PQR file with spaces between the fields and no chain letter, atoms N, CA, C, O and H, PARSE charges and radii, in Angstrom:
ATOM       1  N    UNK     1      24.137   -4.221  -18.142 -0.4000 1.5000
ATOM       2  CA   UNK     1      22.702   -4.004  -18.020 -0.0000 2.0000
ATOM       3  C    UNK     1      22.430   -2.785  -17.138  0.5500 1.7000
ATOM       4  O    UNK     1      23.005   -2.683  -16.055 -0.5500 1.4000
ATOM       5  N    UNK     2      21.571   -1.859  -17.569 -0.4000 1.5000
ATOM       6  CA   UNK     2      21.306   -0.677  -16.743 -0.0000 2.0000
ATOM       7  C    UNK     2      20.475   -1.022  -15.505  0.5500 1.7000
ATOM       8  O    UNK     2      19.819   -2.062  -15.436 -0.5500 1.4000
ATOM       9  H    UNK     2      21.103   -1.942  -18.449  0.4000 1.0000
ATOM      10  N    UNK     3      20.530   -0.120  -14.543 -0.4000 1.5000
ATOM      11  CA   UNK     3      19.730   -0.315  -13.333 -0.0000 2.0000
ATOM      12  C    UNK     3      18.248   -0.250  -13.671  0.5500 1.7000
ATOM      13  O    UNK     3      17.837    0.450  -14.596 -0.5500 1.4000
ATOM      14  H    UNK     3      21.063    0.724  -14.599  0.4000 1.0000
ATOM      15  N    UNK     4      17.452   -0.995  -12.904 -0.4000 1.5000
ATOM      16  CA   UNK     4      16.002   -0.917  -13.067 -0.0000 2.0000
ATOM      17  C    UNK     4      15.494    0.290  -12.287  0.5500 1.7000
ATOM      18  O    UNK     4      16.006    0.604  -11.213 -0.5500 1.4000
ATOM      19  H    UNK     4      17.786   -1.564  -12.153  0.4000 1.0000
ATOM      20  N    UNK     5      14.494    0.957  -12.829 -0.4000 1.5000
ATOM      21  CA   UNK     5      13.938    2.120  -12.144 -0.0000 2.0000
ATOM      22  C    UNK     5      12.768    1.705  -11.255  0.5500 1.7000
ATOM      23  O    UNK     5      11.936    0.880  -11.632 -0.5500 1.4000
ATOM      24  H    UNK     5      14.077    0.701  -13.702  0.4000 1.0000
ATOM      25  N    UNK     6      12.733    2.302  -10.067 -0.4000 1.5000
ATOM      26  CA   UNK     6      11.621    2.107   -9.143 -0.0000 2.0000
ATOM      27  C    UNK     6      10.527    3.096   -9.496  0.5500 1.7000
ATOM      28  O    UNK     6      10.809    4.263   -9.768 -0.5500 1.4000
ATOM      29  H    UNK     6      13.409    2.972   -9.761  0.4000 1.0000
ATOM      30  N    UNK     7       9.268    2.640   -9.493 -0.4000 1.5000
ATOM      31  CA   UNK     7       8.143    3.563   -9.676 -0.0000 2.0000
ATOM      32  C    UNK     7       7.983    4.339   -8.384  0.5500 1.7000
ATOM      33  O    UNK     7       7.568    3.786   -7.365 -0.5500 1.4000
ATOM      34  H    UNK     7       9.039    1.692   -9.271  0.4000 1.0000
ATOM      35  N    UNK     8       8.313    5.623   -8.428 -0.4000 1.5000
ATOM      36  CA   UNK     8       8.362    6.422   -7.212 -0.0000 2.0000
ATOM      37  C    UNK     8       6.998    6.558   -6.537  0.5500 1.7000
ATOM      38  O    UNK     8       6.919    6.596   -5.309 -0.5500 1.4000
ATOM      39  H    UNK     8       8.649    6.072   -9.256  0.4000 1.0000
ATOM      40  N    UNK     9       5.936    6.632   -7.320 -0.4000 1.5000
ATOM      41  CA   UNK     9       4.592    6.744   -6.736 -0.0000 2.0000
ATOM      42  C    UNK     9       4.284    5.519   -5.881  0.5500 1.7000
ATOM      43  O    UNK     9       3.696    5.640   -4.807 -0.5500 1.4000
ATOM      44  H    UNK     9       6.001    6.601   -8.317  0.4000 1.0000
ATOM      45  N    UNK    10       4.679    4.345   -6.356 -0.4000 1.5000
ATOM      46  CA   UNK    10       4.441    3.116   -5.606 -0.0000 2.0000
ATOM      47  C    UNK    10       5.353    3.033   -4.386  0.5500 1.7000
ATOM      48  O    UNK    10       4.936    2.552   -3.332 -0.5500 1.4000
ATOM      49  H    UNK    10       5.157    4.247   -7.229  0.4000 1.0000
ATOM      50  N    UNK    11       6.584    3.493   -4.520 -0.4000 1.5000
ATOM      51  CA   UNK    11       7.542    3.435   -3.414 -0.0000 2.0000
ATOM      52  C    UNK    11       7.076    4.270   -2.229  0.5500 1.7000
ATOM      53  O    UNK    11       7.373    3.941   -1.080 -0.5500 1.4000
ATOM      54  H    UNK    11       6.923    3.883   -5.376  0.4000 1.0000
ATOM      55  N    UNK    12       6.348    5.350   -2.502 -0.4000 1.5000
ATOM      56  CA   UNK    12       5.833    6.206   -1.436 -0.0000 2.0000
ATOM      57  C    UNK    12       4.613    5.599   -0.750  0.5500 1.7000
ATOM      58  O    UNK    12       4.272    5.998    0.364 -0.5500 1.4000
ATOM      59  H    UNK    12       6.107    5.618   -3.435  0.4000 1.0000
ATOM      60  N    UNK    13       3.956    4.649   -1.392 -0.4000 1.5000
ATOM      61  CA   UNK    13       2.703    4.100   -0.868 -0.0000 2.0000
ATOM      62  C    UNK    13       2.846    2.738   -0.208  0.5500 1.7000
ATOM      63  O    UNK    13       1.958    2.327    0.539 -0.5500 1.4000
ATOM      64  H    UNK    13       4.233    4.325   -2.297  0.4000 1.0000
ATOM      65  N    UNK    14       3.936    2.029   -0.461 -0.4000 1.5000
ATOM      66  CA   UNK    14       4.088    0.669    0.058 -0.0000 2.0000
ATOM      67  C    UNK    14       5.369    0.530    0.856  0.5500 1.7000
ATOM      68  O    UNK    14       6.398    1.117    0.518 -0.5500 1.4000
ATOM      69  H    UNK    14       4.657    2.363   -1.067  0.4000 1.0000
ATOM      70  N    UNK    15       5.292   -0.263    1.928 -0.4000 1.5000
ATOM      71  CA   UNK    15       6.458   -0.585    2.743 -0.0000 2.0000
ATOM      72  C    UNK    15       6.528   -2.108    2.848  0.5500 1.7000
ATOM      73  O    UNK    15       5.525   -2.804    2.690 -0.5500 1.4000
ATOM      74  H    UNK    15       4.457   -0.739    2.202  0.4000 1.0000
ATOM      75  N    UNK    16       7.734   -2.609    3.117 -0.4000 1.5000
ATOM      76  CA   UNK    16       7.914   -4.045    3.274 -0.0000 2.0000
ATOM      77  C    UNK    16       7.990   -4.371    4.758  0.5500 1.7000
ATOM      78  O    UNK    16       8.699   -3.700    5.509 -0.5500 1.4000
ATOM      79  H    UNK    16       8.549   -2.044    3.245  0.4000 1.0000
ATOM      80  N    UNK    17       7.260   -5.405    5.186 -0.4000 1.5000
ATOM      81  CA   UNK    17       7.305   -5.835    6.574 -0.0000 2.0000
ATOM      82  C    UNK    17       8.547   -6.687    6.799  0.5500 1.7000
ATOM      83  O    UNK    17       9.280   -6.992    5.858 -0.5500 1.4000
ATOM      84  H    UNK    17       6.684   -5.950    4.576  0.4000 1.0000
ATOM      85  N    UNK    18       8.773   -7.061    8.024 -0.4000 1.5000
ATOM      86  CA   UNK    18       9.931   -7.885    8.363 -0.0000 2.0000
ATOM      87  C    UNK    18       9.917   -9.239    7.692  0.5500 1.7000
ATOM      88  O    UNK    18      10.973   -9.805    7.409 -0.5500 1.4000
ATOM      89  H    UNK    18       8.177   -6.814    8.789  0.4000 1.0000
ATOM      90  N    UNK    19       8.729   -9.768    7.434 -0.4000 1.5000
ATOM      91  CA   UNK    19       8.618  -11.084    6.800 -0.0000 2.0000
ATOM      92  C    UNK    19       8.579  -10.998    5.281  0.5500 1.7000
ATOM      93  O    UNK    19       8.474  -12.023    4.607 -0.5500 1.4000
ATOM      94  H    UNK    19       7.871   -9.308    7.665  0.4000 1.0000
ATOM      95  N    UNK    20       8.663   -9.776    4.727 -0.4000 1.5000
ATOM      96  CA   UNK    20       8.722   -9.612    3.277 -0.0000 2.0000
ATOM      97  C    UNK    20       7.389   -9.339    2.617  0.5500 1.7000
ATOM      98  O    UNK    20       7.313   -9.266    1.390 -0.5500 1.4000
ATOM      99  H    UNK    20       8.748   -8.943    5.274  0.4000 1.0000
ATOM     100  N    UNK    21       6.328   -9.186    3.411 -0.4000 1.5000
ATOM     101  CA   UNK    21       5.027   -8.857    2.833 -0.0000 2.0000
ATOM     102  C    UNK    21       4.942   -7.359    2.585  0.5500 1.7000
ATOM     103  O    UNK    21       5.665   -6.577    3.203 -0.5500 1.4000
ATOM     104  H    UNK    21       6.390   -9.245    4.407  0.4000 1.0000
ATOM     105  N    UNK    22       4.054   -6.962    1.675 -0.4000 1.5000
ATOM     106  CA   UNK    22       3.882   -5.545    1.364 -0.0000 2.0000
ATOM     107  C    UNK    22       2.739   -4.966    2.181  0.5500 1.7000
ATOM     108  O    UNK    22       1.648   -5.534    2.243 -0.5500 1.4000
ATOM     109  H    UNK    22       3.467   -7.597    1.172  0.4000 1.0000
ATOM     110  N    UNK    23       3.007   -3.827    2.807 -0.4000 1.5000
ATOM     111  CA   UNK    23       2.024   -3.147    3.637 -0.0000 2.0000
ATOM     112  C    UNK    23       1.514   -1.927    2.896  0.5500 1.7000
ATOM     113  O    UNK    23       2.284   -1.222    2.243 -0.5500 1.4000
ATOM     114  H    UNK    23       3.893   -3.365    2.756  0.4000 1.0000
ATOM     115  N    UNK    24       0.195   -1.673    2.998 -0.4000 1.5000
ATOM     116  CA   UNK    24      -0.403   -0.527    2.325 -0.0000 2.0000
ATOM     117  C    UNK    24      -1.389    0.155    3.258  0.5500 1.7000
ATOM     118  O    UNK    24      -1.826   -0.422    4.254 -0.5500 1.4000
ATOM     119  H    UNK    24      -0.431   -2.246    3.529  0.4000 1.0000
ATOM     120  N    UNK    25      -1.732    1.392    2.920 -0.4000 1.5000
ATOM     121  CA   UNK    25      -2.771    2.107    3.654 -0.0000 2.0000
ATOM     122  C    UNK    25      -4.095    1.937    2.932  0.5500 1.7000
ATOM     123  O    UNK    25      -4.127    1.738    1.717 -0.5500 1.4000
ATOM     124  H    UNK    25      -1.377    1.861    2.111  0.4000 1.0000
ATOM     125  N    UNK    26      -5.179    2.015    3.675 -0.4000 1.5000
ATOM     126  CA   UNK    26      -6.501    1.840    3.086 -0.0000 2.0000
ATOM     127  C    UNK    26      -6.972    3.129    2.425  0.5500 1.7000
ATOM     128  O    UNK    26      -6.543    4.223    2.790 -0.5500 1.4000
ATOM     129  H    UNK    26      -5.153    2.176    4.661  0.4000 1.0000
ATOM     130  N    UNK    27      -7.857    2.982    1.452 -0.4000 1.5000
ATOM     131  CA   UNK    27      -8.412    4.124    0.720 -0.0000 2.0000
ATOM     132  C    UNK    27      -9.672    4.633    1.422  0.5500 1.7000
ATOM     133  O    UNK    27     -10.096    4.079    2.436 -0.5500 1.4000
ATOM     134  H    UNK    27      -8.205    2.093    1.155  0.4000 1.0000
ATOM     135  N    UNK    28     -10.265    5.695    0.870 -0.4000 1.5000
ATOM     136  CA   UNK    28     -11.539    6.279    1.333 -0.0000 2.0000
ATOM     137  C    UNK    28     -11.429    6.978    2.676  0.5500 1.7000
ATOM     138  O    UNK    28     -12.388    6.972    3.448 -0.5500 1.4000
ATOM     139  H    UNK    28      -9.921    6.146    0.046  0.4000 1.0000
ATOM     140  N    UNK    29     -10.287    7.580    2.978 -0.4000 1.5000
ATOM     141  CA   UNK    29     -10.117    8.248    4.266 -0.0000 2.0000
ATOM     142  C    UNK    29      -9.799    9.726    4.098  0.5500 1.7000
ATOM     143  O    UNK    29      -9.490   10.395    5.084 -0.5500 1.4000
ATOM     144  H    UNK    29      -9.507    7.586    2.351  0.4000 1.0000
ATOM     145  N    UNK    30      -9.866   10.260    2.874 -0.4000 1.5000
ATOM     146  CA   UNK    30      -9.389   11.627    2.656 -0.0000 2.0000
ATOM     147  C    UNK    30     -10.464   12.704    2.712  0.5500 1.7000
ATOM     148  O    UNK    30     -10.197   13.802    3.200 -0.5500 1.4000
ATOM     149  H    UNK    30     -10.118    9.717    2.073  0.4000 1.0000
ATOM     150  N    UNK    31     -11.665   12.428    2.229 -0.4000 1.5000
ATOM     151  CA   UNK    31     -12.721   13.456    2.258 -0.0000 2.0000
ATOM     152  C    UNK    31     -14.092   12.792    2.282  0.5500 1.7000
ATOM     153  O    UNK    31     -14.202   11.569    2.204 -0.5500 1.4000
ATOM     154  H    UNK    31     -11.882   11.536    1.833  0.4000 1.0000
ATOM     155  N    UNK    32     -15.124   13.603    2.390 -0.4000 1.5000
ATOM     156  CA   UNK    32     -16.515   13.144    2.578 -0.0000 2.0000
ATOM     157  C    UNK    32     -16.575   12.212    3.798  0.5500 1.7000
ATOM     158  O    UNK    32     -17.079   11.092    3.712 -0.5500 1.4000
ATOM     159  H    UNK    32     -15.035   14.597    2.454  0.4000 1.0000
ATOM     160  N    UNK    33     -16.055   12.690    4.927 -0.4000 1.5000
ATOM     161  CA   UNK    33     -15.972   11.872    6.124 -0.0000 2.0000
ATOM     162  C    UNK    33     -17.200   12.005    7.023  0.5500 1.7000
ATOM     163  O    UNK    33     -17.366   11.219    7.956 -0.5500 1.4000
ATOM     164  H    UNK    33     -15.645   13.600    4.997  0.4000 1.0000
ATOM     165  N    UNK    34     -18.063   12.988    6.755 -0.4000 1.5000
ATOM     166  CA   UNK    34     -19.203   13.224    7.646 -0.0000 2.0000
ATOM     167  C    UNK    34     -20.216   12.094    7.577  0.5500 1.7000
ATOM     168  O    UNK    34     -20.839   11.774    8.589 -0.5500 1.4000
ATOM     169  H    UNK    34     -17.928   13.626    5.997  0.4000 1.0000
ATOM     170  N    UNK    35     -20.396   11.487    6.428 -0.4000 1.5000
ATOM     171  CA   UNK    35     -21.384   10.410    6.301 -0.0000 2.0000
ATOM     172  C    UNK    35     -20.843    9.042    6.691  0.5500 1.7000
ATOM     173  O    UNK    35     -21.601    8.075    6.762 -0.5500 1.4000
ATOM     174  H    UNK    35     -19.889   11.747    5.606  0.4000 1.0000
ATOM     175  N    UNK    36     -19.549    8.951    6.944 -0.4000 1.5000
ATOM     176  CA   UNK    36     -18.961    7.680    7.352 -0.0000 2.0000
ATOM     177  C    UNK    36     -18.998    7.567    8.879  0.5500 1.7000
ATOM     178  O    UNK    36     -18.788    8.549    9.592 -0.5500 1.4000
ATOM     179  H    UNK    36     -18.933    9.737    6.886  0.4000 1.0000
ATOM     180  N    UNK    37     -19.264    6.374    9.355 -0.4000 1.5000
ATOM     181  CA   UNK    37     -19.352    6.177   10.796 -0.0000 2.0000
ATOM     182  C    UNK    37     -17.968    6.247   11.436  0.5500 1.7000
ATOM     183  O    UNK    37     -16.947    6.069   10.771 -0.5500 1.4000
ATOM     184  H    UNK    37     -19.435    5.577    8.776  0.4000 1.0000
ATOM     185  N    UNK    38     -17.960    6.512   12.744 -0.4000 1.5000
ATOM     186  CA   UNK    38     -16.701    6.580   13.485 -0.0000 2.0000
ATOM     187  C    UNK    38     -15.969    5.246   13.428  0.5500 1.7000
ATOM     188  O    UNK    38     -14.747    5.199   13.288 -0.5500 1.4000
ATOM     189  H    UNK    38     -18.790    6.657   13.284  0.4000 1.0000
ATOM     190  N    UNK    39     -16.728    4.173   13.539 -0.4000 1.5000
ATOM     191  CA   UNK    39     -16.135    2.830   13.490 -0.0000 2.0000
ATOM     192  C    UNK    39     -15.457    2.577   12.145  0.5500 1.7000
ATOM     193  O    UNK    39     -14.354    2.034   12.088 -0.5500 1.4000
ATOM     194  H    UNK    39     -17.721    4.211   13.653  0.4000 1.0000
ATOM     195  N    UNK    40     -16.127    2.977   11.065 -0.4000 1.5000
ATOM     196  CA   UNK    40     -15.579    2.774    9.727 -0.0000 2.0000
ATOM     197  C    UNK    40     -14.302    3.589    9.533  0.5500 1.7000
ATOM     198  O    UNK    40     -13.322    3.091    8.977 -0.5500 1.4000
ATOM     199  H    UNK    40     -17.023    3.418   11.112  0.4000 1.0000
ATOM     200  N    UNK    41     -14.312    4.847    9.992 -0.4000 1.5000
ATOM     201  CA   UNK    41     -13.123    5.699    9.863 -0.0000 2.0000
ATOM     202  C    UNK    41     -11.964    5.171   10.702  0.5500 1.7000
ATOM     203  O    UNK    41     -10.806    5.238   10.291 -0.5500 1.4000
ATOM     204  H    UNK    41     -15.108    5.252   10.443  0.4000 1.0000
ATOM     205  N    UNK    42     -12.291    4.643   11.884 -0.4000 1.5000
ATOM     206  CA   UNK    42     -11.262    4.075   12.758 -0.0000 2.0000
ATOM     207  C    UNK    42     -10.624    2.856   12.107  0.5500 1.7000
ATOM     208  O    UNK    42      -9.408    2.683   12.186 -0.5500 1.4000
ATOM     209  H    UNK    42     -13.232    4.589   12.218  0.4000 1.0000
ATOM     210  N    UNK    43     -11.425    2.007   11.466 -0.4000 1.5000
ATOM     211  CA   UNK    43     -10.896    0.817   10.784 -0.0000 2.0000
ATOM     212  C    UNK    43     -10.074    1.175    9.547  0.5500 1.7000
ATOM     213  O    UNK    43      -9.174    0.426    9.168 -0.5500 1.4000
ATOM     214  H    UNK    43     -12.413    2.147   11.402  0.4000 1.0000
ATOM     215  N    UNK    44     -10.371    2.304    8.921 -0.4000 1.5000
ATOM     216  CA   UNK    44      -9.608    2.735    7.750 -0.0000 2.0000
ATOM     217  C    UNK    44      -8.207    3.219    8.123  0.5500 1.7000
ATOM     218  O    UNK    44      -7.324    3.286    7.269 -0.5500 1.4000
ATOM     219  H    UNK    44     -11.102    2.912    9.229  0.4000 1.0000
ATOM     220  N    UNK    45      -8.004    3.557    9.403 -0.4000 1.5000
ATOM     221  CA   UNK    45      -6.675    3.993    9.850 -0.0000 2.0000
ATOM     222  C    UNK    45      -5.673    2.849    9.859  0.5500 1.7000
ATOM     223  O    UNK    45      -4.479    3.069    9.654 -0.5500 1.4000
ATOM     224  H    UNK    45      -8.722    3.502   10.097  0.4000 1.0000
ATOM     225  N    UNK    46      -6.143    1.633   10.095 -0.4000 1.5000
ATOM     226  CA   UNK    46      -5.277    0.456   10.151 -0.0000 2.0000
ATOM     227  C    UNK    46      -4.665    0.189    8.776  0.5500 1.7000
ATOM     228  O    UNK    46      -5.319    0.368    7.748 -0.5500 1.4000
ATOM     229  H    UNK    46      -7.113    1.454   10.262  0.4000 1.0000
ATOM     230  N    UNK    47      -3.421   -0.234    8.773 -0.4000 1.5000
ATOM     231  CA   UNK    47      -2.803   -0.611    7.500 -0.0000 2.0000
ATOM     232  C    UNK    47      -3.227   -2.032    7.136  0.5500 1.7000
ATOM     233  O    UNK    47      -3.704   -2.784    7.987 -0.5500 1.4000
ATOM     234  H    UNK    47      -2.890   -0.380    9.608  0.4000 1.0000
ATOM     235  N    UNK    48      -3.050   -2.391    5.870 -0.4000 1.5000
ATOM     236  CA   UNK    48      -3.445   -3.708    5.383 -0.0000 2.0000
ATOM     237  C    UNK    48      -2.292   -4.315    4.592  0.5500 1.7000
ATOM     238  O    UNK    48      -1.374   -3.616    4.165 -0.5500 1.4000
ATOM     239  H    UNK    48      -2.663   -1.780    5.179  0.4000 1.0000
ATOM     240  N    UNK    49      -2.358   -5.613    4.410 -0.4000 1.5000
ATOM     241  CA   UNK    49      -1.360   -6.336    3.614 -0.0000 2.0000
ATOM     242  C    UNK    49      -1.863   -6.413    2.180  0.5500 1.7000
ATOM     243  O    UNK    49      -3.047   -6.653    1.941 -0.5500 1.4000
ATOM     244  H    UNK    49      -3.104   -6.182    4.757  0.4000 1.0000
ATOM     245  N    UNK    50      -0.955   -6.208    1.224 -0.4000 1.5000
ATOM     246  CA   UNK    50      -1.317   -6.292   -0.194 -0.0000 2.0000
ATOM     247  C    UNK    50      -1.744   -7.715   -0.513  0.5500 1.7000
ATOM     248  O    UNK    50      -1.103   -8.673   -0.081 -0.5500 1.4000
ATOM     249  H    UNK    50       0.007   -6.013    1.418  0.4000 1.0000
ATOM     250  N    UNK    51      -2.825   -7.853   -1.266 -0.4000 1.5000
ATOM     251  CA   UNK    51      -3.359   -9.168   -1.613 -0.0000 2.0000
ATOM     252  C    UNK    51      -2.355   -9.964   -2.440  0.5500 1.7000
ATOM     253  O    UNK    51      -1.589   -9.402   -3.222 -0.5500 1.4000
ATOM     254  H    UNK    51      -3.346   -7.075   -1.617  0.4000 1.0000
ATOM     255  N    UNK    52      -2.373  -11.273   -2.256 -0.4000 1.5000
ATOM     256  CA   UNK    52      -1.400  -12.150   -2.915 -0.0000 2.0000
ATOM     257  C    UNK    52      -1.490  -12.103   -4.436  0.5500 1.7000
ATOM     258  O    UNK    52      -0.501  -12.368   -5.120 -0.5500 1.4000
ATOM     259  H    UNK    52      -2.996  -11.731   -1.621  0.4000 1.0000
ATOM     260  N    UNK    53      -2.670  -11.767   -4.978 -0.4000 1.5000
ATOM     261  CA   UNK    53      -2.822  -11.689   -6.433 -0.0000 2.0000
ATOM     262  C    UNK    53      -2.078  -10.498   -7.024  0.5500 1.7000
ATOM     263  O    UNK    53      -1.766  -10.495   -8.215 -0.5500 1.4000
ATOM     264  H    UNK    53      -3.474  -11.552   -4.423  0.4000 1.0000
ATOM     265  N    UNK    54      -1.789   -9.483   -6.204 -0.4000 1.5000
ATOM     266  CA   UNK    54      -1.120   -8.278   -6.691 -0.0000 2.0000
ATOM     267  C    UNK    54       0.372   -8.233   -6.388  0.5500 1.7000
ATOM     268  O    UNK    54       1.081   -7.368   -6.902 -0.5500 1.4000
ATOM     269  H    UNK    54      -2.043   -9.485   -5.237  0.4000 1.0000
ATOM     270  N    UNK    55       0.851   -9.145   -5.568 -0.4000 1.5000
ATOM     271  CA   UNK    55       2.239   -9.084   -5.099 -0.0000 2.0000
ATOM     272  C    UNK    55       3.236   -9.200   -6.244  0.5500 1.7000
ATOM     273  O    UNK    55       4.246   -8.496   -6.252 -0.5500 1.4000
ATOM     274  H    UNK    55       0.275   -9.848   -5.150  0.4000 1.0000
ATOM     275  N    UNK    56       2.974  -10.072   -7.207 -0.4000 1.5000
ATOM     276  CA   UNK    56       3.903  -10.276   -8.325 -0.0000 2.0000
ATOM     277  C    UNK    56       4.118   -8.979   -9.094  0.5500 1.7000
ATOM     278  O    UNK    56       5.254   -8.629   -9.413 -0.5500 1.4000
ATOM     279  H    UNK    56       2.153  -10.644   -7.201  0.4000 1.0000
ATOM     280  N    UNK    57       3.037   -8.266   -9.394 -0.4000 1.5000
ATOM     281  CA   UNK    57       3.149   -6.997  -10.110 -0.0000 2.0000
ATOM     282  C    UNK    57       3.836   -5.938   -9.269  0.5500 1.7000
ATOM     283  O    UNK    57       4.605   -5.133   -9.792 -0.5500 1.4000
ATOM     284  H    UNK    57       2.114   -8.551   -9.135  0.4000 1.0000
ATOM     285  N    UNK    58       3.568   -5.931   -7.973 -0.4000 1.5000
ATOM     286  CA   UNK    58       4.166   -4.929   -7.098 -0.0000 2.0000
ATOM     287  C    UNK    58       5.678   -5.127   -6.977  0.5500 1.7000
ATOM     288  O    UNK    58       6.429   -4.153   -6.923 -0.5500 1.4000
ATOM     289  H    UNK    58       2.943   -6.585   -7.548  0.4000 1.0000
ATOM     290  N    UNK    59       6.115   -6.362   -6.935 -0.4000 1.5000
ATOM     291  CA   UNK    59       7.558   -6.639   -6.858 -0.0000 2.0000
ATOM     292  C    UNK    59       8.269   -6.189   -8.134  0.5500 1.7000
ATOM     293  O    UNK    59       9.438   -5.804   -8.092 -0.5500 1.4000
ATOM     294  H    UNK    59       5.504   -7.153   -6.979  0.4000 1.0000
ATOM     295  N    UNK    60       7.565   -6.239   -9.268 -0.4000 1.5000
ATOM     296  CA   UNK    60       8.122   -5.786  -10.538 -0.0000 2.0000
ATOM     297  C    UNK    60       8.271   -4.266  -10.555  0.5500 1.7000
ATOM     298  O    UNK    60       9.243   -3.720  -11.076 -0.5500 1.4000
ATOM     299  H    UNK    60       6.616   -6.553   -9.302  0.4000 1.0000
ATOM     300  N    UNK    61       7.283   -3.607   -9.972 -0.4000 1.5000
ATOM     301  CA   UNK    61       7.255   -2.137   -9.924 -0.0000 2.0000
ATOM     302  C    UNK    61       8.260   -1.610   -8.890  0.5500 1.7000
ATOM     303  O    UNK    61       8.788   -0.508   -9.040 -0.5500 1.4000
ATOM     304  H    UNK    61       6.493   -4.050   -9.549  0.4000 1.0000
ATOM     305  N    UNK    62       8.519   -2.398   -7.847 -0.4000 1.5000
ATOM     306  CA   UNK    62       9.419   -2.014   -6.762 -0.0000 2.0000
ATOM     307  C    UNK    62      10.579   -3.010   -6.661  0.5500 1.7000
ATOM     308  O    UNK    62      10.626   -3.808   -5.725 -0.5500 1.4000
ATOM     309  H    UNK    62       8.091   -3.293   -7.725  0.4000 1.0000
ATOM     310  N    UNK    63      11.509   -2.968   -7.610 -0.4000 1.5000
ATOM     311  CA   UNK    63      12.540   -4.005   -7.665 -0.0000 2.0000
ATOM     312  C    UNK    63      13.506   -4.002   -6.484  0.5500 1.7000
ATOM     313  O    UNK    63      14.059   -5.051   -6.154 -0.5500 1.4000
ATOM     314  H    UNK    63      11.471   -2.320   -8.370  0.4000 1.0000
ATOM     315  N    UNK    64      13.727   -2.868   -5.842 -0.4000 1.5000
ATOM     316  CA   UNK    64      14.729   -2.791   -4.775 -0.0000 2.0000
ATOM     317  C    UNK    64      14.116   -2.674   -3.391  0.5500 1.7000
ATOM     318  O    UNK    64      14.834   -2.416   -2.425 -0.5500 1.4000
ATOM     319  H    UNK    64      13.278   -2.015   -6.110  0.4000 1.0000
ATOM     320  N    UNK    65      12.815   -2.855   -3.270 -0.4000 1.5000
ATOM     321  CA   UNK    65      12.162   -2.704   -1.975 -0.0000 2.0000
ATOM     322  C    UNK    65      12.322   -3.959   -1.138  0.5500 1.7000
ATOM     323  O    UNK    65      11.834   -4.015   -0.010 -0.5500 1.4000
ATOM     324  H    UNK    65      12.232   -3.064   -4.055  0.4000 1.0000
C-alpha cells in the first residue's frame, strides 16, 4: 500500500497539542484592521482548538500529524 499524502496547506495551518487536540489560528486578522477594536484584535491573536465536528475530517487530511 502506498504512503498517504498529507495536505500541505493544512499541515502549515494546524498543530497538535500534547493531549492530541488540533490547534488553529483565528481568521480576520490580516487586513481592514482600522475598524476593528483593540480588544477584538487582541482576542484574535489567541489560538483556538478545532471544533469536534471538524476533527474527523482534519485527521483524514493530516494522517501523520
